[in-house]
N, C-alpha and C positions, 0 to 999 in steps of 0.2 A: 503493499501499501503504499503511494505517497503520501510525505510528511505531509502536504497541506489539506490533503483529504482528512488524512488522521485530527488533527486541530479542528478542520470543521465541524467533523461530527463530537468533539470532543466538547464543543463548547455548546453546539446544537443540544447534546443530552444533559447539558447544566444549565438552558434553558435560561435567558432573556436576564443575564447573571451579572451584568457591568454596564449596561448600556451601553457598551461602544459596538458599534456597527462593523461589518466588516464591510472592507471593496476591495478591488483589485486595480494595482498600478505595475508601472514597465519593471518595478521590485518587488513585485510580489504582493501577495492577501496580505493585509493588517485592518488595524484601525480607521476609520474616522480620518483626515488630517494625516495619516501615518508619514507622511514626507516632508511636514512641516514640523521644523525644530520648536526647542519648547524654549521660550526666553523670558528675561528676566525685566522688569520695572519695576524699580524702589524692591519692595518687598513681598513682589506677588511674583508669580508664574503666571507664563498663557501659552495657550495653544490656541493661532490662528485666531489670537485677536480674541481668545475671550478665557476668563480665569481657569486655569491648570493646576488640581492639588495632587501631590505624588504619593501615594499612599500604598503598602502594599507589603510583602515580606522579604525579610534576608532569608537568603538560598543560596549559601554560600557553598554549594557544591555542583552546579553547573556544569564547569568545566573542568575540575578533576573533584576527586571522592576521594573518603577514607572511611566509609562506613558501608563497605559492599566487597567481600570478595566475588570475584568476576568467574566466570569457568575458565577452566583448566586450556591453557593455548592464547585465552585473550591477556594483553597488557595487564602489569601487575608489579608493584611496587614492593616485596614486602614488608622493608627495615620503616616503612613511613606508612603501610596500608594505601596506597596511593592507587587509585584505580580511573579510568573514563566513566562516566555515570551510561548510562543507557539512551536511547534517543529516546524512548519511550516514556522514560523517567522525566526526560526533562520537558517533554511535550506535556504528561499530567499535571507537572506541578501550574505550568502557564494557567493552562484550563481552571485548578485551586484557584490560584488570584484572581481571575476573574470572576469564579464564582463568588468569592469574597467581597467585589466589588472593588478590588484593587484597580492601580492603575500603573504600577510597576514593580517593580523587583531591585532590592538591591544586592549585586550578585560580586561577590569577592573573586573567585577565581575565575573569568572571565578579566580579569586586570594582573592579578597578584597570580604568577605561575613561574616560581623560576627554583631553581637547585637541587632538584630529584629529577633521573631518565623518562620520569612521565610528563614532565613539564615542558610549556612555553619555550625556556630558557634551562637546559639544564645547567651551562658551564658557559663564561662571558662568553659572549658573540656566536654563541653556538645556537641558533633555533633548531627546536623540534616540529618541523611542520605538523607530524601526527596530533599534536596535543590543539592545532587551532580548529580539529575539525567539530569537537563538542562545543568549543567556544562559538565556532561561526553558527553551528545546530541552533542555539543556546538563542541568539542574536535573533537570529532569522524566527524562531518559531515567535518570541516575544512579540517580532516586528509584525508576523500573521495574526497573533491576539491581539494587536492595538495596546501590548505594554509599553513601556519604557523601560531602559535601564538605568543605574546608578552604579558606577564600577570604580572601588577603590583601586590605585597603583601599587601598594606594596602593603606589607604588613608589620605592624611591632614587635612582633612574635617571629617563633623559631618554626613555626607551625608545618604540616607535609605539604602544603603547598607553598612555600616558602616566604620571604620576608626580608624586611631591612639588613637581616645576619647575613645574607648571600652575598649583599652585593660587597660589607663588609670583610668579606672573607676573600671574596674573588680580587681583592685591592690588598691582600696580605695581614687584614688584621684577625688574628687569629680568636674570634670572641662565637661564641653560643649564649643567648637566653639562660640555659639553664644554668650555668657559671658566671654570667657577665651581663646580666641585666642591670645593679645595679655600678657597675662598672663606667666611669666617666669617658672610657675610650668609643662608647658606643656614638656619642657627639660628633663621632668620623663620619657618621651618614650623613649627616647634615653639613659640615662643614669643611669636610676634603673634598678636595677637586675632583680626585681621580675617581670617588666613591661618586662624585652626583653625576662625572661624566658618562658611568658606566650606567648608573641608574637612568639618563636622561636618556641614555642609545635602547637600553631595554622598553622607552617608552617610545621612541620610536620605531621600533620594530613591530608594536602591539596596533600602533596607531595608524601607521599605513597597511596595515594588512588588509586584503582586498577578500571579502566573504566571496566565495563563489556562488552562494545559495541566493545574493541581493546585487551583487555587482559593485559593489559599494566598501571602500576603505571603512573601519570603524570611525577613522578621524569625519567621513562623510556623514555615516548614515545617523540619522535623527531619533533612530531609535534608542541607542545609549545619548541621554539628553544631557550625562552629567558623569565629569570625572572625577574623582577622592584622590587628593595627598596620599591618603594611605589610611589604613585602620589602625586605630587608638594609638596613633605617636606619642610617644612623649620622650623625653629624656630619662637620664639613668635614673630617676626617681620619680616611683610608679606615679600616675598622675600630674606629674610637676607639671604638665603643657609647656616641658623645655623644646618647642620648636622654630627653630630662630625663622624671623621674618623673612630675612635674606633668601633663605631657601625656598619659604613657601613663593618668594616673588619669582624665584628663578624656575622652578617648576612649572606655576600658573603662566609664566610667560611660554615654557617651550608647549602648554598644552595648547593654550589660545593661538600661536601661532599655525601649529599642526592643525587644529580644527577649531578656527573662530567662535562658531555655532554654539561649541559646547559650556555649559555650566563645570565652574569648579565648586568643590567643595572642598573646606577646610577639615583636613581627617585628624587633626588633632583630637585629644582627647578629653575633652572640655572646653569650654570655651575660655580663651588667651584673651584679654580684653587688649594686647597690643596686639594682635592679629586684626583685630577691627579696622586698623587705619592699610592692610596690605589692600589696594585695589585692584588684584587680580580673582580675591576672592569673591563668589557671589553667594553662595550658601554658606551659613555656622549650624555645627551640629553640635550631639552631645549625647552618652550613652547612660542607657539607665536601669542598674542592678541594685536591689529591686525600683520601681518605677516610684518616683518622689514628686509628688504635686510641690513641694516646698523650692527642691532641685529645680526641677522643668520652669517655674515661676522666674528662680533667680538669674537663670537662663536669658530667658526671656527678657528680662529685665534688662542684662548686658545689652546684648543685640540690639536692643531701643536705642543707643547711641546710634546708631547708624542705621541707612534706610538697606537693610539686606533681608532675607529669608532667613526664617531658622526650620531645620529639618530636626526631627529624633531617629537620629540615625537606627539607634538599636535599643529596645525594654525587652525585659520579662513581662510575659504576657499572662502568666499563674493567676496572678490576683491572689497570692495565696496568703502575703502579709495581711495581720489584724488592725494594722494603723489606717485612720481616714487618708493620712498620708500616701499611703501605697494601695489605695483604691482604683481599681483601672476604669471604673466608668467616670470618677473624679478625676483622671487623668487624661481620659478621651476629654470630659468635658473642657478643660484648660484649650486640649489644642484644638481642641474645633471654635472656640470662640475668640482666641490669639490673630490679631488680623497679621500678624508675623510668621505665623507657622504655615507651612507650605506642603506637608507632611509628616508622615512618620511611616515605619516600616518594624515590625515585631520581630523577637527572634523567637525563633526560625523554622521557616518550614519544610519537611518532610512527608514526604507519598508512600505508592507501593513499590516494593521488589519487581518492577516491571522490566521483562513482561512476565512473569510469574504471576503476580496478580496478589498471589496469596497470603500477604503479609504487610503490616506496613514495614519501611523501613526505620531502624532502631539509632537513636544516639544518645550520647549519654551524659551532655550538660544539666540535664532535668528542664531545661527552655523546646523539647521537639514539640509542633503543633503538627497533629497530623489531622489532615480533614477528615471526618467521618467517623473517629475516633469517638464514640459516643461519651467516651470519660471527660473528652473536652468539648462537649456538645456548649455548654453556657459560655465559658471563655470565646470559643469560635463566633459564637452569635453575637455576642459583643464587639467583637473584633468586624463582623460583617457590617453590623451597624453604625460602627464608627465608622469604618469605609466609604460607604453608601452615604452616609452623611457629607465626609468631606468634600466628597467628589463627584455627588450627584445633586445636594444640597437638598434629598429626599430622607424623611424622618422614616424608620419603618421599626416593628416592633421588636423586643428582645427578643420573641419566644418565636420568631419566625422560623420557618422549613427551612434549613437548608438548603438551595440547589444540588442537586446530585452529579457528580463528575466521577464519568464512569473511569475505569482501568483502561491504558487501551488497548492490552492484549483482549478484554472482553468484545469492545466493539468489531476488532479484525474477528472473532470469532462470529460475527454478528451478518456480516458483511456477505 
């Protein structure tokens, strides 16, 4: 079955779930206005001249996974449990975001893919073309679904998919997160020109790649509406927000030179008020574990000093905390009522073990949302109500039935 038909069937089966009409263009089937870039005017985002909200899920595994051991003979790097997700898993995830009323996805491994044999850049200057296949597919499937993508460019951590430590080691700094997270030498990522140039070379490789499904480079494709300087970036002290303005500016200038229509998100872990003066930054962000209305409001108050948008990039959706400050409904209310908030993405979404479809894929961090899991129905319905309120301005009941999204293998059997 062709991917376009598969996605169309998935979204039709979900039924009226995001208010995004599909159409066809020279670059493939996608949501209405899919060839239009997301633009910023002050603290608001727009699509084709109309206000647009960025609401959806973190789906970090779309380009490279760590949760599923593939069948024998398929690519697998056992030391880091790295493998490529199946195309069906990716397609199902897009349909789920649509069913939730989402408009976009924050997707780490569509941009962060360094340092292991299956990654986009296993070693400095070496490009693994095979790694582009799942990234290309994910971008295309998002385009077909009428969804946009926010893509971090590196990570603060030494994860399976790579991050800043790869660039440090490639430049001769023998540093690992396990033993050197608090070593002042980690600042070389932001200050050493050899390291910076290596990172910039990686960004060029990524943004100039042409996707064979769309015939567009990532720089050209409006499906990717924003690049984030990194995920939870900081210095040697956790939460210090020690990311130099000069580094942000240099990376921002490069991204906007290669891709003038992309928005730039400050990937610092927290709102560093000194960054408010960096012209290249379009969107400020923070992460919340657990959610905190007070912390969110403090961040909004900081960003209010400049006329730029705010985005809650990650938050724990479980709503298990007992205090009013960590109440999920109250949290959503603040996001919905703030004029500077342009959206949010919960952490994080997983689906089924496609193509088998017999079970959900499991992840061990305690924040795994599995759409259709009865144990998570209350929070899932609350998230859907919030997304539809943000993206469509429509109020629905918190107990409204969740649209069904069929596993791709089930649909294949019925055709």
